[in-house]
C-alpha positions as CSV (number, residue, x, y, z in Angstrom):
1,M,-108.4,38.8,-152.2
2,A,-104.7,39.1,-151.0
3,A,-105.2,37.9,-147.4
4,P,-104.8,34.1,-147.9
5,G,-101.6,34.5,-150.0
6,L,-100.1,37.0,-147.5
7,L,-100.9,34.7,-144.6
8,R,-99.3,31.7,-146.4
9,T,-96.2,33.7,-147.0
10,A,-96.0,34.7,-143.3
11,V,-96.4,31.1,-142.3
12,A,-93.7,30.0,-144.7
13,I,-91.3,32.7,-143.3
14,A,-91.9,31.3,-139.8
15,V,-91.3,27.7,-140.9
16,L,-88.1,28.6,-142.7
17,G,-86.9,30.5,-139.6
18,A,-87.7,27.5,-137.4
19,A,-85.8,25.0,-139.6
20,G,-82.4,26.2,-138.4
21,G,-83.2,25.2,-134.8
22,A,-84.6,21.7,-135.4
23,A,-81.6,20.1,-133.7
24,A,-82.8,21.0,-130.2
25,A,-85.5,18.7,-128.8
26,N,-87.6,21.2,-126.7
27,P,-87.6,24.1,-129.2
28,Q,-88.7,21.6,-131.9
29,E,-91.7,20.5,-129.8
30,A,-92.7,24.1,-129.2
31,L,-92.4,24.9,-132.9
32,L,-94.7,22.0,-133.9
33,V,-97.3,23.2,-131.4
34,E,-97.2,26.8,-132.6
35,L,-97.2,25.8,-136.3
36,K,-100.3,23.6,-135.7
37,R,-102.1,26.5,-134.1
38,L,-101.1,28.8,-136.9
39,A,-102.3,26.4,-139.5
40,E,-105.7,26.1,-137.8
41,R,-106.0,29.9,-137.7
42,V,-105.0,30.3,-141.4
43,E,-107.6,27.7,-142.3
44,R,-110.3,29.5,-140.4
45,L,-109.3,32.8,-142.0
46,E,-109.3,31.3,-145.5
47,R,-112.8,29.9,-144.9
48,R,-113.9,33.4,-143.6
49,N,-112.4,35.1,-146.7
50,A,-114.1,32.6,-149.0
51,D,-117.4,33.4,-147.2
52,L,-116.8,37.1,-147.7
53,E,-116.1,36.6,-151.4
54,A,-119.3,34.6,-151.8
55,R,-121.3,37.4,-150.1
56,L,-119.6,40.0,-152.3
57,S,-120.6,38.1,-155.4
58,Q,-124.3,38.5,-154.5
59,P,-126.2,41.7,-155.1
60,A,-126.1,43.9,-152.0
61,D,-126.4,47.4,-150.9
62,G,-123.7,49.5,-152.4
63,A,-122.8,51.3,-149.1
64,A,-122.6,48.0,-147.2
65,L,-120.4,46.4,-149.8
66,A,-118.1,49.4,-149.8
67,S,-117.8,49.2,-146.0
68,R,-117.0,45.5,-146.1
69,V,-114.3,45.9,-148.7
70,A,-112.8,48.8,-146.9
71,A,-112.6,46.8,-143.6
72,L,-111.0,43.9,-145.4
73,E,-108.4,46.1,-147.1
74,Q,-107.6,47.8,-143.8
75,Q,-107.0,44.4,-142.1
76,N,-104.7,43.3,-144.9
77,S,-102.8,46.6,-144.7
78,E,-102.3,46.1,-141.0
79,L,-101.0,42.6,-141.5
80,A,-98.6,43.7,-144.2
81,T,-97.3,46.6,-142.0
82,S,-96.8,44.4,-139.0
83,L,-95.0,41.7,-140.9
84,A,-92.6,44.2,-142.4
85,S,-91.3,45.1,-138.9
86,E,-89.2,42.7,-136.7
87,R,-90.5,44.3,-133.5
88,I,-93.3,42.6,-131.5
89,S,-96.0,44.9,-130.3
90,D,-99.2,44.2,-128.3
91,R,-101.0,46.4,-130.8
92,E,-100.4,44.1,-133.7
93,P,-102.9,41.5,-134.9
94,E,-102.6,38.3,-132.8
95,L,-101.7,36.2,-135.8
96,V,-98.6,38.3,-136.5
97,T,-97.6,38.3,-132.8
98,R,-97.6,34.5,-132.8
99,L,-95.7,34.3,-136.1
100,K,-93.0,36.5,-134.7
101,A,-92.8,34.6,-131.5
102,V,-92.3,31.4,-133.4
103,E,-89.5,33.0,-135.4
104,T,-87.8,34.2,-132.2
105,L,-88.0,30.8,-130.7
106,A,-86.5,29.2,-133.8
107,E,-83.6,31.7,-133.9
108,S,-82.9,31.0,-130.2
109,A,-82.8,27.3,-130.8
110,H,-80.4,27.7,-133.7
111,S,-78.1,29.9,-131.6
112,R,-77.8,27.1,-129.0
113,T,-76.7,24.5,-131.6
114,A,-74.4,26.8,-133.6
115,P,-71.3,26.2,-131.3
116,F,-71.6,22.4,-131.9
117,D,-71.4,22.9,-135.7
118,A,-67.7,23.6,-135.3
119,L,-67.2,20.1,-133.8
120,D,-68.6,18.3,-136.9
121,G,-66.1,15.7,-138.1
122,I,-64.2,15.5,-134.8
123,A,-63.9,12.0,-133.2
124,V,-62.5,11.3,-129.7
125,E,-61.7,7.9,-128.2
126,G,-60.1,7.2,-124.9
127,S,-59.3,4.5,-122.4
128,V,-57.8,3.9,-119.0
129,L,-56.6,0.4,-118.0
130,A,-54.8,-1.2,-115.1
131,V,-53.1,-4.6,-114.9
132,A,-52.2,-6.5,-111.8
133,Q,-49.9,-9.5,-112.5
134,H,-47.9,-12.2,-110.6
135,V,-45.0,-14.2,-111.9
136,N,-43.7,-17.4,-110.3
137,A,-40.3,-17.7,-108.6
138,G,-38.8,-19.8,-111.4
139,A,-39.2,-16.9,-113.8
140,R,-36.6,-14.7,-112.0
141,D,-32.9,-15.0,-111.6
142,N,-33.2,-14.5,-107.8
143,D,-35.8,-17.3,-107.5
144,N,-38.3,-14.9,-105.8
145,A,-41.9,-14.4,-107.1
146,E,-42.8,-10.9,-108.1
147,R,-46.0,-8.9,-108.3
148,Q,-46.5,-5.8,-110.5
149,L,-49.2,-3.2,-111.0
150,N,-49.4,-0.7,-113.8
151,W,-51.9,1.7,-115.4
152,R,-52.1,3.3,-118.8
153,G,-54.2,6.0,-120.4
154,D,-54.7,6.7,-124.1
155,I,-56.6,9.5,-125.8
156,E,-57.0,9.5,-129.6
157,V,-58.4,12.4,-131.6
158,S,-59.3,12.5,-135.3
159,L,-59.8,16.0,-136.9
160,P,-60.8,17.0,-140.4
161,G,-57.7,17.9,-142.4
162,G,-59.3,19.9,-145.2
163,D,-59.8,19.1,-148.8
164,V,-57.3,19.3,-151.7
165,G,-59.5,19.2,-154.8
166,S,-61.4,15.9,-154.5
167,A,-59.0,14.6,-151.9
168,S,-59.8,14.7,-148.2
169,G,-57.4,15.1,-145.3
170,Q,-57.4,13.8,-141.8
171,F,-55.2,14.7,-138.8
172,F,-54.7,12.1,-136.0
173,A,-53.2,12.7,-132.6
174,H,-52.6,10.1,-129.9
175,V,-51.5,11.0,-126.3
176,R,-50.4,8.2,-123.9
177,L,-49.4,8.3,-120.2
178,G,-49.0,5.7,-117.5
179,Q,-47.0,4.3,-114.6
180,G,-45.6,0.9,-113.7
181,E,-43.1,-1.3,-115.4
182,S,-43.3,-5.0,-116.3
183,F,-41.3,-7.6,-114.4
184,T,-37.7,-7.2,-113.5
185,R,-34.8,-9.7,-113.3
186,L,-36.5,-12.2,-115.5
187,R,-34.4,-15.1,-116.8
188,P,-33.4,-14.9,-120.5
189,T,-36.5,-15.2,-122.8
190,F,-37.4,-14.4,-126.4
191,T,-40.7,-13.1,-125.2
192,G,-40.7,-9.3,-125.4
193,A,-43.0,-8.7,-122.5
194,L,-45.5,-10.6,-120.4
195,N,-47.5,-7.4,-120.1
196,S,-47.5,-5.3,-123.2
197,T,-49.6,-2.5,-121.6
198,A,-46.8,-1.5,-119.2
199,F,-45.8,2.1,-120.0
200,Q,-43.9,4.9,-118.3
201,L,-41.5,7.5,-119.4
202,G,-37.8,7.0,-118.5
203,N,-36.5,8.8,-115.3
204,P,-32.8,9.7,-115.0
205,D,-32.6,8.6,-111.4
206,G,-34.4,5.3,-112.1
207,E,-36.9,5.9,-109.3
208,R,-40.7,5.6,-109.6
209,N,-42.5,8.9,-108.8
210,A,-45.1,11.1,-110.2
211,A,-42.8,12.3,-113.0
212,N,-43.1,8.9,-114.6
213,S,-46.7,9.5,-115.5
214,T,-45.9,12.5,-117.7
215,A,-47.9,12.4,-121.0
216,L,-46.2,11.5,-124.3
217,L,-47.4,12.6,-127.7
218,A,-47.2,9.1,-129.1
219,Q,-48.6,9.7,-132.6
220,A,-49.3,12.8,-134.7
221,W,-49.8,12.2,-138.4
222,Y,-51.7,13.6,-141.4
223,Q,-53.3,11.4,-144.0
224,L,-54.6,12.4,-147.4
225,D,-57.1,10.2,-149.1
226,V,-57.1,10.7,-152.9
227,P,-60.0,9.1,-154.9
228,L,-59.1,7.7,-158.3
229,P,-59.2,8.6,-161.2
230,L,-58.0,12.1,-160.4
231,G,-60.8,14.6,-160.8
232,G,-63.5,12.0,-160.5
233,H,-66.4,12.0,-158.0
234,A,-65.1,11.0,-154.6
235,D,-68.3,9.2,-153.5
236,A,-68.3,7.1,-156.6
237,S,-64.7,6.1,-156.5
238,T,-63.7,2.5,-155.8
239,R,-59.9,3.1,-155.8
240,H,-58.0,5.4,-153.5
241,L,-54.4,6.5,-152.8
242,E,-53.6,7.1,-149.1
243,L,-50.6,9.2,-148.1
244,T,-49.7,9.3,-144.4
245,V,-46.9,11.4,-142.9
246,G,-45.9,12.1,-139.3
247,K,-45.0,10.3,-136.0
248,I,-46.6,6.9,-136.4
249,D,-47.0,3.5,-134.8
250,P,-46.0,1.3,-137.8
251,F,-48.4,-1.5,-136.5
252,V,-51.4,0.8,-137.1
253,F,-50.8,0.2,-140.9
254,F,-48.8,-3.0,-141.1
255,D,-49.1,-6.5,-139.6
256,Q,-52.7,-5.8,-138.4
257,N,-55.0,-8.5,-137.2
258,A,-58.6,-8.5,-136.2
259,I,-58.2,-10.3,-132.8
260,A,-54.4,-10.3,-132.1
261,D,-53.2,-6.7,-132.2
262,D,-54.6,-4.9,-129.2
263,E,-53.1,-5.6,-125.8
264,S,-55.7,-3.4,-124.1
265,E,-58.5,-5.8,-125.0
266,R,-57.1,-9.2,-125.9
267,F,-53.7,-10.9,-125.5
268,L,-51.1,-9.4,-123.1
269,N,-48.0,-11.2,-124.2
270,N,-46.1,-9.3,-126.8
271,V,-45.6,-12.3,-129.2
272,F,-49.4,-12.4,-129.8
273,V,-49.9,-8.6,-130.2
274,H,-47.6,-8.3,-133.3
275,N,-45.3,-10.5,-135.4
276,P,-42.6,-11.6,-132.8
277,L,-39.7,-11.0,-135.2
278,L,-40.8,-7.4,-135.7
279,D,-41.7,-6.5,-132.2
280,S,-40.2,-8.8,-129.6
281,G,-37.2,-9.4,-131.9
282,G,-36.7,-5.7,-132.5
283,A,-36.7,-5.6,-136.3
284,V,-39.3,-2.8,-136.4
285,G,-36.7,-0.3,-135.2
286,A,-39.1,2.0,-133.4
287,D,-38.3,4.1,-130.3
288,D,-38.5,2.8,-126.8
289,Y,-42.2,3.3,-126.7
290,G,-43.0,1.8,-130.2
291,F,-43.3,4.9,-132.3
292,S,-41.3,6.4,-135.1
293,P,-41.4,9.3,-137.7
294,G,-42.1,8.1,-141.2
295,A,-44.3,8.0,-144.2
296,R,-46.7,5.5,-145.9
297,L,-48.1,5.3,-149.3
298,A,-51.0,2.9,-150.1
299,F,-53.3,2.0,-153.0
300,H,-56.7,0.6,-151.9
301,S,-59.3,-0.9,-154.2
302,D,-63.0,-1.8,-153.6
303,A,-63.7,-2.5,-157.2
304,A,-64.6,-6.1,-156.5
305,S,-66.7,-5.3,-153.5
306,P,-67.3,-6.9,-151.0
307,D,-63.8,-8.2,-151.7
308,W,-61.0,-5.6,-151.4
309,W,-57.2,-5.3,-151.6
310,R,-54.5,-2.9,-150.6
311,A,-50.8,-2.5,-151.3
312,S,-48.7,-0.4,-148.9
313,L,-45.2,0.8,-148.5
314,G,-43.8,2.4,-145.4
315,I,-40.5,4.1,-144.5
316,F,-39.7,4.8,-140.8
317,G,-36.9,6.1,-138.8
318,A,-34.6,3.5,-137.2
319,G,-31.9,3.7,-134.6
320,D,-31.4,7.3,-133.4
321,A,-33.7,8.5,-136.1
322,A,-36.7,6.7,-134.5
323,S,-36.3,9.3,-131.6
324,F,-35.7,12.3,-133.9
325,G,-32.1,12.1,-132.9
326,N,-30.6,11.7,-136.3
327,R,-31.4,12.2,-140.0
328,L,-33.5,9.6,-141.7
329,Q,-30.8,7.2,-142.9
330,K,-30.8,3.4,-143.1
331,P,-34.5,3.4,-142.3
332,F,-36.9,0.6,-141.5
333,V,-38.7,-0.2,-144.7
334,I,-41.7,-2.5,-145.0
335,G,-44.1,-3.4,-147.8
336,Q,-47.4,-5.2,-147.4
337,L,-50.1,-6.7,-149.6
338,E,-53.5,-7.4,-148.0
339,F,-56.7,-8.9,-149.2
340,G,-60.1,-8.9,-147.6
341,T,-62.8,-11.4,-148.5
342,K,-65.9,-13.3,-147.2
343,L,-65.8,-17.0,-146.7
344,F,-67.8,-19.7,-144.9
345,G,-71.1,-18.2,-146.0
346,G,-70.2,-14.5,-145.9
347,L,-67.9,-14.3,-142.8
348,D,-65.0,-11.7,-142.9
349,G,-61.4,-12.7,-143.4
350,T,-58.2,-10.7,-144.0
351,Y,-55.0,-12.1,-145.4
352,R,-51.7,-10.1,-145.3
353,V,-48.2,-10.8,-146.4
354,Y,-45.3,-8.4,-145.9
355,A,-41.5,-8.1,-146.1
356,W,-39.1,-5.7,-144.3
357,R,-35.6,-4.4,-144.0
358,N,-34.0,-2.5,-141.1
359,G,-30.7,-0.9,-141.8
360,Q,-29.9,-0.2,-138.1
361,Y,-30.8,-3.5,-136.4
362,E,-29.1,-4.3,-133.0
363,G,-28.4,-8.0,-132.7
364,Y,-28.4,-10.2,-129.7
365,D,-24.6,-9.9,-129.4
366,G,-24.7,-6.0,-129.4
367,S,-23.7,-5.7,-133.0
368,S,-25.3,-3.1,-135.3
369,G,-26.1,-4.1,-138.8
370,S,-29.1,-4.8,-141.1
371,T,-31.8,-7.4,-140.9
372,T,-34.4,-8.6,-143.4
373,G,-37.4,-10.9,-143.2
374,W,-40.9,-11.5,-144.2
375,G,-44.1,-12.5,-142.5
376,A,-47.9,-13.1,-142.8
377,S,-50.9,-12.3,-140.7
378,V,-54.3,-13.9,-141.1
379,D,-57.6,-13.6,-139.4
380,Q,-60.8,-15.4,-140.4
381,R,-64.2,-15.8,-138.8
382,V,-65.2,-19.5,-139.2
383,S,-68.6,-19.2,-137.4
384,E,-70.7,-16.5,-135.9
385,D,-68.9,-17.0,-132.6
386,L,-65.4,-18.1,-133.5
387,T,-62.6,-16.1,-135.1
388,L,-59.2,-17.7,-135.7
389,F,-55.8,-16.0,-136.3
390,G,-52.3,-17.0,-137.4
391,R,-49.0,-15.3,-137.9
392,Y,-45.7,-16.4,-139.4
393,G,-42.3,-14.6,-139.4
394,Q,-39.0,-15.6,-140.9
395,G,-35.7,-13.6,-140.6
396,S,-33.3,-14.1,-143.4
397,S,-30.3,-11.9,-142.2
398,G,-28.9,-10.3,-139.1
399,Q,-27.8,-11.5,-135.7
400,L,-31.3,-12.8,-134.7
401,A,-31.8,-14.6,-131.4
402,F,-34.7,-16.4,-133.1
403,D,-35.3,-16.5,-136.8
404,R,-38.7,-18.4,-137.1
405,A,-41.9,-17.6,-135.3
406,V,-45.4,-19.1,-135.5
407,T,-48.3,-17.9,-133.4
408,L,-51.8,-19.4,-133.6
409,G,-55.1,-18.8,-131.7
410,G,-58.6,-17.5,-131.7
411,E,-61.4,-15.9,-129.8
412,L,-64.8,-17.4,-129.0
413,A,-67.6,-15.0,-128.3
414,G,-69.9,-15.7,-125.3
415,N,-73.2,-16.1,-127.2
416,A,-73.4,-19.8,-126.2
417,W,-73.8,-18.8,-122.5
418,G,-75.7,-15.6,-123.0
419,R,-72.8,-13.2,-122.9
420,G,-72.3,-12.1,-126.5
421,A,-69.9,-9.3,-125.7
422,D,-67.6,-11.5,-123.6
423,G,-64.9,-13.5,-125.2
424,V,-62.5,-16.4,-124.5
425,G,-59.1,-16.0,-126.1
426,F,-56.4,-18.7,-126.5
427,A,-53.1,-18.6,-128.3
428,Y,-49.9,-20.6,-128.8
429,G,-46.5,-19.4,-129.9
430,W,-43.3,-21.1,-131.2
431,L,-40.1,-19.1,-131.5
432,R,-37.1,-21.1,-132.9
433,A,-33.6,-20.2,-131.9
434,S,-31.4,-19.2,-134.8
435,K,-28.3,-21.1,-135.8
436,D,-26.0,-18.3,-134.8
437,F,-27.6,-18.0,-131.4
438,R,-27.4,-21.7,-130.7
439,S,-23.7,-21.5,-131.5
440,D,-23.0,-18.4,-129.4
441,A,-25.3,-18.9,-126.4
442,P,-22.8,-21.0,-124.3
443,T,-19.9,-18.5,-124.3
444,L,-21.2,-15.1,-125.6
445,D,-20.0,-12.2,-123.4
446,A,-21.4,-9.2,-125.3
447,D,-21.1,-6.8,-122.3
448,G,-17.5,-7.8,-121.5
449,D,-18.0,-8.4,-117.8
450,G,-16.3,-11.8,-118.0
451,T,-19.6,-13.7,-117.5
452,P,-21.4,-15.4,-120.4
453,D,-24.6,-13.6,-121.2
454,F,-26.6,-16.8,-121.6
455,G,-24.3,-19.6,-120.6
456,Y,-26.3,-22.5,-121.8
457,A,-26.7,-24.7,-124.8
458,A,-29.6,-23.3,-126.8
459,R,-31.7,-25.9,-128.7
460,G,-35.1,-26.0,-130.2
461,A,-37.7,-23.2,-129.6
462,E,-39.3,-21.2,-126.9
463,Q,-43.0,-22.0,-126.5
464,I,-45.7,-19.7,-125.1
465,A,-49.4,-20.2,-124.3
466,E,-51.9,-17.6,-123.2
467,L,-55.6,-17.9,-122.1
468,Y,-58.0,-15.1,-121.1
469,Y,-61.6,-14.4,-120.5
470,R,-62.9,-10.9,-121.2
471,W,-66.0,-10.1,-119.1
472,Y,-67.9,-6.9,-119.9
473,V,-69.4,-5.5,-116.7
474,N,-71.2,-2.8,-118.9
475,D,-70.6,-1.1,-122.2
476,Q,-67.6,0.8,-121.0
477,L,-66.0,-1.5,-118.4
478,A,-64.3,-4.9,-119.0
479,L,-62.4,-7.2,-116.6
480,T,-60.0,-9.8,-118.1
481,P,-58.4,-12.5,-116.1
482,D,-55.3,-13.7,-117.9
483,L,-53.0,-16.8,-117.7
484,Q,-49.6,-17.2,-119.5
485,H,-47.1,-20.1,-119.5
486,I,-43.7,-20.3,-121.1
487,R,-41.5,-23.4,-121.4
488,R,-37.9,-23.6,-122.7
489,A,-37.5,-19.9,-122.3
490,A,-34.9,-18.6,-124.9
491,A,-34.5,-22.1,-126.2
492,N,-33.0,-23.3,-122.9
493,R,-34.3,-26.8,-122.3
494,D,-33.2,-26.7,-118.7
495,A,-35.0,-23.3,-118.0
496,K,-37.6,-23.4,-115.3
497,H,-41.2,-22.9,-116.5
498,I,-42.6,-19.3,-116.3
499,T,-46.2,-18.8,-115.2
500,A,-47.8,-15.4,-115.1
501,L,-51.3,-14.8,-113.7
502,G,-53.0,-11.4,-113.9
503,V,-56.2,-9.4,-114.4
504,R,-56.8,-6.4,-116.5
505,A,-59.4,-3.7,-116.0
506,L,-60.3,-1.5,-119.0
507,Y,-62.6,1.5,-119.1
508,A,-63.0,2.8,-122.7
509,F,-65.1,5.6,-124.2
C-alpha cells in the first residue's frame, strides 16, 4: 500500500518547513503540539492500513475485495491531490489540512526571525558615567577648594568586516561624548589628571554650554585577522597575523593591563591608567582626546596553549598629524612583546615590555624634538580574589619633566564579605624628576612672561596614592567612592599636599 509512505513524506515536509522557525519560542511550542498530534494520527492510519492488508490476504468475496481496494485507492488519490496544492480547503482530508496549517505556522515564525539574521556578528557595548570630585585648597594656586562634576558616554560597535580567503575582517567604531572638565588652576604637578574620565570638546569662546557635549568619533578602525600558514584551516590555526588600520586609541593595543587601564571602572588618576611617561608625560603623541590615525601589525601564537605570546608594532600620527592636520611624518612608533601564562596553580598573568620613539615630542620647556623610552606592564592573579599590577617607564631622551616612573597596586575582590563582584583597588606611584628639569625648574620662563614657570628647586619624585571601593548595585550599575593623595607635587618638597575625594557612578550595557 502507498498510504503509509505518502503520509510519512507529508509529515517530513511539514517538519522541514517548521525547522526554519524554531528560533521563536511560541511558534515552536505550537509546532511540537501539532507534530505530536500528527504522529498519533499517522500511527493510527498505519495500524488501520496493516489491518486492511491482513484482511485482504484472507479469502473474501471478490466484489467486497474490489470495493475495499477501490476505496483505499480513492483515499490515497485524494491525499496526493490535496498535498500537491498549497491552498487550504475545508473539503480536503483533515490530516492534509492540519499538515498545511503546521507549514503555514512554521513559515510565519521564520519570517519573524529573518530580520534578526542580518544582525548576526554585530556587538554593541555602551556606558554612561558621572564623577563628582572635590580637591582641597592646597592643591590650587588661589588656595580655594574646588568641586567638579562631569559625565561621559561611550558607545562601541563591532561589525563583521568580511572575509579575504581564510582571513576574517572586523570593523570597530567608538563614539564618545560628555561634559565637564577636570580641576582648574592646580599647582604644578606631574600627574596628568586627577579625573581621567573628564571629556568635552573644545569651545572657541571657552564657555560651558550644550555645544560641549557634541559627540566625537573617537575610533574607527578595520582589523584583518590572517590565520597561518596561509591557505590553512582558520579554526585549526594556532598562529595569526593581525593588521589594524584607522583612527585608534594606541592604548587599546599597547601597554594594556588587566586591572589598571580603564578609568571608567577602576583607577581615576591618569598615572595608574597608562604608563605615566607615555600618557601623563605626553610621549604617546595622540590628539587632545587621546586618539590618533595609524596602523598596527602583530603576530600572535597560541601554539603552546594555554601559554601565548604576541609581538606588535604600531605607527601613529604625532603632532599635527595626530589630528589629521599634517601628513604622517616623524610619527610615534612603538613596539611591544607580550606573554601570557598561568602561575600560582593556574592563575592568569600577562607580562609586557615595550619601547617607543616620538619624533614630535613637546618638552616641558616648550621645545619640540624627539623622545625615546621603554617600559613594562605586568598583571598577575596571585589568588582567587587578589590581582596585582606593576608598571615601569624610563625615558632616555627629550626634555622630560620626569624620566622614571613606577606604579604598583592591586585589586581585591569582595568574595570574603559576600560581594564577589565588588572590588577594593589600591595603588602607589613614584615619578622622578629628570636631571634637566631639576636644573631648569628654579628659573625656567618658557612662556616669556617674565615669571618663572615653576620657580622652585625640584628634588626627588612626586608620589601619588589612590584607593577606591567599587560597589555593584546591580549587574549594570556601579558606584565607586575614590580617594587620592599627592605629596611633593612636581618634585617640589615644599608643595602643599593634594587630596581629591570623589565618587563615580557607572551604568554599562
